[in-house]
C-alpha positions in Angstrom: 105.1 162.1 186.6 104.9 161.4 182.8 107.0 158.8 181.1 110.5 159.9 180.6 111.4 160.3 177.0 114.7 158.8 175.7 117.2 161.4 174.6 117.8 161.3 170.8 121.2 160.2 169.7 123.1 160.6 166.5 121.4 159.8 163.1 123.9 157.1 162.2 123.4 154.5 159.4 125.1 151.3 158.5 125.5 147.8 159.9 127.5 146.8 163.0 128.6 143.2 163.3 128.3 142.2 166.9 129.8 139.1 168.4 127.1 138.6 171.0 128.1 137.1 174.4 126.2 134.4 176.1 123.6 135.3 178.8 122.3 138.3 177.0 119.1 138.7 175.0 119.3 140.1 171.5 117.2 143.1 172.6 119.5 144.0 175.4 122.6 143.5 173.2 121.1 146.0 170.7 120.3 148.5 173.4 123.9 148.4 174.8 125.3 148.9 171.3 122.9 151.8 170.6 123.9 153.4 173.9 127.6 152.9 173.3 127.4 154.5 169.8 124.9 157.2 170.9 122.8 156.1 167.9 119.3 157.4 167.4 118.0 154.1 166.2 119.2 150.5 166.1 117.7 147.1 165.5 118.8 143.5 165.1 118.3 141.2 162.1 117.0 138.1 163.8 117.3 137.0 167.4 119.8 134.8 169.1 118.8 132.9 172.2 120.4 134.2 175.4 122.6 131.1 175.8 123.9 131.5 172.2 126.9 133.5 171.1 128.1 134.8 167.8 127.1 137.0 164.9 124.2 139.4 165.5 124.2 142.1 162.7 122.8 145.4 164.1 121.2 147.9 161.8 121.6 151.7 162.5 119.2 154.4 161.4 117.4 153.8 158.0 119.5 150.6 157.6 116.8 149.1 159.8 114.7 149.1 156.7 116.9 146.3 155.4 116.7 144.1 158.6 114.3 141.5 157.1 116.5 141.0 154.0 119.5 140.2 156.2 117.3 138.0 158.4 115.9 136.1 155.4 119.4 135.0 154.4 121.0 131.6 155.2 122.9 131.3 158.5 125.7 129.1 159.7 126.3 127.8 163.3 128.5 125.6 165.4 126.4 123.6 167.8 127.0 121.1 170.6 124.4 118.5 171.5 124.6 116.4 174.7 123.0 113.0 174.4 121.1 111.2 177.2 118.7 113.9 178.5 115.8 115.9 177.1 114.8 119.3 178.4 111.5 121.1 178.0 113.3 123.9 176.1 115.5 121.6 174.0 118.6 123.4 175.4 120.6 123.6 178.6 118.4 126.4 180.1 115.4 124.1 180.4 114.3 121.5 183.0 115.3 117.9 182.4 112.2 115.9 181.4 113.7 112.5 180.3 116.9 110.6 180.9 118.3 107.6 178.9 120.2 104.6 180.3 123.9 105.2 180.6 124.8 102.1 178.6 122.6 103.3 175.7 124.3 106.7 175.6 127.8 105.1 175.9 127.1 103.0 172.8 127.0 106.1 170.5 130.4 107.0 169.1 131.5 109.5 166.4 130.8 107.2 163.5 127.2 106.5 164.7 126.5 110.2 165.2 127.9 111.0 161.8 125.7 108.4 160.3 122.6 109.9 161.8 123.3 113.2 160.1 122.6 111.9 156.6 118.8 112.2 156.9 119.0 115.9 157.9 120.7 117.3 154.8 118.7 119.0 152.1 115.0 119.9 152.5 113.6 118.5 155.7 110.5 118.8 157.9 111.0 120.2 161.4 108.8 121.1 164.3 110.0 124.2 166.2 110.3 124.0 170.0 107.4 124.8 172.2 109.6 127.4 173.8 109.9 129.6 170.7 108.7 133.0 169.5 106.4 131.5 166.9 102.8 132.7 167.1 99.9 130.3 167.2 96.4 131.8 167.4 98.0 135.2 167.8 100.1 134.3 170.9 103.8 133.4 171.3 104.3 129.7 171.9 106.7 130.4 174.8 104.0 132.4 176.7 101.6 129.4 176.5 104.4 126.9 177.4 105.3 128.9 180.5 101.7 128.7 181.6 102.0 124.9 181.4 99.8 124.5 178.3 100.5 121.6 176.0 101.4 123.4 172.8 102.9 122.3 169.5 104.3 124.5 166.7 103.2 123.6 163.2 105.6 121.5 161.2 107.6 123.6 158.7 109.9 122.8 155.8 113.5 124.1 156.0 116.7 123.6 154.1 119.9 122.3 155.6 122.7 123.1 153.1 125.6 121.7 155.2 125.7 119.5 158.2 129.0 118.0 159.4 130.4 116.5 162.5 133.3 118.6 163.9 134.2 116.9 167.1 133.1 113.8 169.0 133.5 113.7 172.8 130.7 111.4 173.8 128.1 112.0 175.1 128.7 115.5 173.5 129.0 116.1 169.8 129.9 119.3 168.0 128.6 119.9 164.5 128.5 122.6 161.9 125.2 123.5 160.1 124.4 126.0 157.4 120.6 126.4 157.0 117.8 128.5 155.7 115.8 131.0 157.7 113.4 129.5 160.2 115.6 126.5 161.1 115.8 125.8 164.8 119.1 124.2 165.7 117.6 123.1 169.0 115.0 121.0 167.2 117.7 119.7 164.8 119.8 118.5 167.8 116.9 116.8 169.4 115.8 115.1 166.1 119.3 113.8 165.5 119.3 112.3 169.0 115.9 110.7 168.3 117.3 108.9 165.2 120.0 107.4 167.5 117.2 106.2 169.8 118.1 108.7 172.5 117.1 112.0 173.9 119.4 115.1 173.5 119.5 118.8 174.0 121.7 121.7 172.9 124.4 122.8 175.3 126.2 125.3 173.1 125.4 127.4 170.0 127.4 129.9 168.1 126.3 131.7 165.0 129.3 132.0 162.7 127.8 133.6 159.6 124.7 135.3 158.1 124.9 135.1 154.3 128.4 136.5 153.5 128.7 138.3 156.9 131.2 136.5 159.1 131.6 136.5 162.9 135.4 136.8 162.3 134.7 140.4 161.3 132.5 141.1 164.3 133.4 143.1 167.4 132.6 142.0 171.0 130.3 144.1 173.1 133.2 145.0 175.4 135.2 146.2 172.5 132.4 148.3 171.1 131.8 149.9 174.4 135.5 150.6 174.9 136.0 152.0 171.4 132.7 153.1 169.9 134.3 155.3 167.2 136.5 152.4 166.1 133.4 150.3 165.8 131.7 153.0 163.7 134.7 153.1 161.4 134.3 149.4 160.8 130.5 149.4 160.1 129.2 148.3 156.8 127.4 150.5 154.3 123.7 149.6 153.6 124.8 148.3 150.2 127.1 145.8 151.9 124.6 144.8 154.5 122.6 143.1 151.7 125.7 142.1 149.7 124.3 138.6 149.2 121.8 140.0 146.7 122.9 140.5 143.1 123.9 144.1 142.3 122.4 146.2 139.5 123.9 149.5 138.5 121.4 151.2 136.1 121.8 154.5 134.3 121.4 157.6 136.4 118.0 158.5 134.9 116.7 155.1 136.1 118.2 155.7 139.5 116.2 158.9 139.7 113.0 157.2 138.8 113.6 154.6 141.6 114.3 157.4 144.1 110.9 158.8 143.3 109.2 155.4 143.6 108.6 155.0 139.8 108.6 151.4 138.5 110.7 151.0 135.4 112.3 148.0 133.6 116.0 147.4 134.4 117.7 146.2 131.2 120.2 143.4 131.9 119.2 142.8 135.5 118.9 139.2 136.6 115.4 137.9 137.3 114.6 137.8 141.0 115.5 139.9 144.0 118.3 142.4 143.5 119.9 145.5 145.1 120.1 148.6 143.0 123.2 150.8 143.4 123.8 154.3 142.2 126.9 155.3 140.2 128.8 155.8 143.5 127.9 152.3 144.8 125.3 153.5 147.3 122.1 151.5 147.8 119.0 152.9 146.2 116.5 150.1 146.6 115.7 146.4 146.9 113.7 145.3 143.9 112.1 142.2 142.4 112.9 141.8 138.7 110.2 140.0 136.7 110.9 138.2 133.3 109.4 141.2 131.6 108.3 144.7 132.4 109.0 147.1 135.3 110.5 146.0 138.5 108.6 145.9 141.8 110.2 148.2 144.4 110.3 146.0 147.6 112.2 148.6 149.7 113.5 152.0 148.8 116.1 154.0 150.7 116.2 157.8 151.1 118.5 159.8 148.9 121.8 160.2 150.6 123.0 163.6 151.7 124.9 165.7 149.2 128.3 165.1 150.9 128.0 162.1 153.3 130.7 161.4 155.7 132.7 158.2 155.3 130.5 155.3 156.3 127.3 157.4 156.6 124.5 156.9 154.0 127.0 155.1 151.8 
């Protein structure tokens, strides 16, 4: 028998804010949301590890064209590190590979932990975990690590905008972090422990925000599956999915040029990456505005239907 084709769903657009549960991959979470909404197409905007919970923005339909712009934004987390043990994955799902003396672990209190955070604010160097999706020589690191190969990810520079101790319950410490794209909180937790002369691994992680999108506005998977139409009524329009980018509202004739892929100057637009909106506030394109001359169209969106329904193609 041939491969069974998936039945096409509704051609929905917009952004669903999912509060992902623990124990589920991002791919499976997206698939369950797609099925619940009977959506033709859906995709996430940057994975969360299975053990992690929290905000997973899910793009529907042509809003998937905006996924990388959401993924590129800063993100905020609440994380809990347990001192005293290292695991091969740097989190609670891995195998323990090192253990510290109990007296050394007991010597670290909240003040000592908070003092260790100072060196991890601002621009820092970080080595991602061996068990990560980063590709080295064309292959995912986690695939090589699972074969028992000794692999190291290349060091990268990331930016930690905020890092604060929230609760000290030794040997566990909860902290808040707001960071740039590409930051691994697992690596950050292990590096903080190393400054304290100990091993450590992540035991809890919750993503609380992506740019201006907040998990407080998210819906749980159970709620979406129980009330899909209610979830659709709360979805964000494409223009709001990239609301962290400055908005430009050019004259209608310039909007027409952009819809046809014609590069034109945008008078008064700020230099850098912007979102272009039509007179009704609908997203036309993502553009890069140079100091002089026509803009570069980074991503264009299709012209909306003549009479879109609320929430659709808005």
